[in-house]
N, C-alpha and C positions, 0 to 999 in steps of 0.2 A: 419678868419670863426667862430663866435660865437654859446656854442652847445647850443643847447635846456633847458631850467633851470633844470633838474635832473639828467642831462648829465654830465652839468654843476659842479652841485656839485656835482659829485661823484667821476667828474675825481681830484677837488679841496683837497676832501677829500682822496686820494686815495695819494695827494703829500703831506698831513698832513703829515699823518700817517706811509708813507715814510722817509721821512724825519727826523719826533721825531723820528724812529726806529736807521736812523742813527745816527743821536746826541745821544741815549739810550750807542748804539753802540761801538761811538767814547768815550764818560764818559764810559765806563765799562774796556775799553781796557785802558785807562792809568790808573785809580783806581785795578785796579785785581791783585795779588798779585802775581807774577808771581813763588818763593821761593813753594810757595801751592800748583803749581801746579804736578801734579805727572804720575805713571802708571796709574792706578788707574780712576784718570782726563781722562788723553787721553784714554782707552779702553773705562773707559762712552762714552763720546765726540764721535769715531766709531763709537760704536751699538747702539748707537741715530742717525747717520746720516744714516750708513745702512739697519735698520730693522727698527725704531722705525713708520715713519709712513708708513711701509707696517702691519703693526699690530695694530688692534683695540682688542680693550675689551668690552664688551657691560657692561653698567651702569648700577644693579639688583632696580626692579619698575620705571628705566629709562629710554626713545625707544628714547636712548639717548645711542654714542659712544663713549667714549675717544684713546685715540690711544698713545702705548707707549711709544715714541717722548715726550708727556708732563708730561707722568713718571718720566722720562728718565732723565727730565728739568729738573721738581723738587727735584729727589734725588738729581743731584747736585748740584741741588742751595742750599740745608741740609745742602750737604757737602761738601762743598767746597765754595760758600757764592753768592750771588744774582753776585755779575760782575762774576762772573765766570760761570753760568748758562746764562748769556745775552753772 
């Protein structure tokens, strides 16, 4: 059964985003320097997973919010590199 126009495009877009995310994850997992990952990384990863999505901060002068997990991911990226952040 063929989906109507917009629903079909949405399903296709969802599939493409998931597929590209999986490719990025595998690529990063193969390239990450495991010797660089230490207790600090593990602590930040655990905090990000447990608390990150539950806490949001409003961006000043804009009616928008950012989750703390976004902040932790950028922190991990700066400390350990892009592969570790993915």
